[in-house]
C-alpha angles and dihedrals in degrees: 000000000000126000142165135196115272123256092271097023083232141117087251088070081081103087112241097029124112130179130202136173139202125182145153117225125175107208088220096048116144129177105300099006135075128025116294110154143093149148140245127212126204103201125193110190108218091018134266136229105264143190139164141211119203114197107159124093096232110042127167109201147150130209094001094129087059089063096060107120092235092059127092108246110075104183142053126207097204142352121224120211108186146169125222100079113245090341090063091064085081087076088074089070089062092049088052090050092052092047092047090052088053093044093245115147143062107327110237102175121040089201095054117040090189090070101088136137109219116213111222116168114190146191132192140211124212110244102136098123094050096074132005109326095224095052110084138136117293136174092288090056091053093048093050092047091052090048090051096053117126143132093274120058139159124258133206122037097009137105113355087355099064093096098027122129129195108203105293094345135072113273128202147148124311137171141193141170143202126204118195115227097184143001128062092318097047112153095019126115135210125193140174139199116194136187102212109206104137130161086218128079121268098198136059108249090211097056108011091233117132111261087232091062089069098090097046099027127244091272090066087067096038092247124165125213113267121245122238089252093053092049092049092051093046094049091049092057116116124218105250122217123357129341095234107114143137142198114220135172153134131258118196140184136188089222119109105249132170119229093265092053089044089055091053089051091054091047098052091042087071088068087072091051092052090051092051102041127047116226102018131180092028125166086253094056131072095205108185130169126186125202127210130188115193098180087212097131127082103265118237117232116269118251110239112258136172111283092250090071130070112261093237095045096120092046090051091049091058093044091053093050089051093047091060092048091049092050091049091050093043092055090051090048089051091052095045093044097048122105127202118279127180092358094302105136119235123225090251090055091056104032103016123248129283116290109292095020 
């Protein structure tokens, strides 16, 4: 199996996927004062088959039961990733409003295309103590993030990642993609966008390298070895605020998958989270990953298999492997792209940025 990063190394390398942000950030925000929150919308015009896998002990979600493969609705129109804890779920109302205005959703009246019900599953991170407690995403945030959605989007301390933390360091939003050049999945693409906000650590205290750099190697990300002084400073950092966090995100593919296969994609994507965060899936996190399948790529022929197995089994296997890699890389991207907010130091403040940054 051979693969390369997509053109943008982004989830929007998956045809049919758009991403937008909206946030409020007071340049003088400190812990507990000034706005520092936002949301991110993954929009799929025309809808996409969707599923979800919730692994953390403290999730905040909306419409996740609907995505169980045994249930009736098979598609989502957008996924909301938002800050603000349970309050931030209100941003989904704004995403629905934007979609309704653009006639995106389940058609409910053949005589009136404006009568639709948009499907917008959502998950939240806990960032309330980072900025002012009473400023959190609402319906207007969600509407503006949906309006902003496109193929190019910012990474780091933006959108739902503005107030994100990653252990003792600043968290944020990252993305990555993989395109297969041969094998059963040749021509297909997998991508991920992740809001990295874990309780656990994102770097190895012995080396300073992100845990998620382990699969590809630090050189893949242009990282330099840490000095003894940098390691000492990093390991002395305290976790500021509470220890209630969460990592959430979306993996997507342009393959045509049914809901059960989409569920498997979401499940194996968590392997990437576990490689990039230690510990992951704790009782203090609400780790949640959604999966989308747009079916927009030309589908490779299925490899003949015994009738007991799904026809696309070998394709799905490659997609699942790539989903974990994309999540792992996206978490590293989030950490390396983040900038300090509310006095929370970013990785680049402690260890320096990648070569050339």
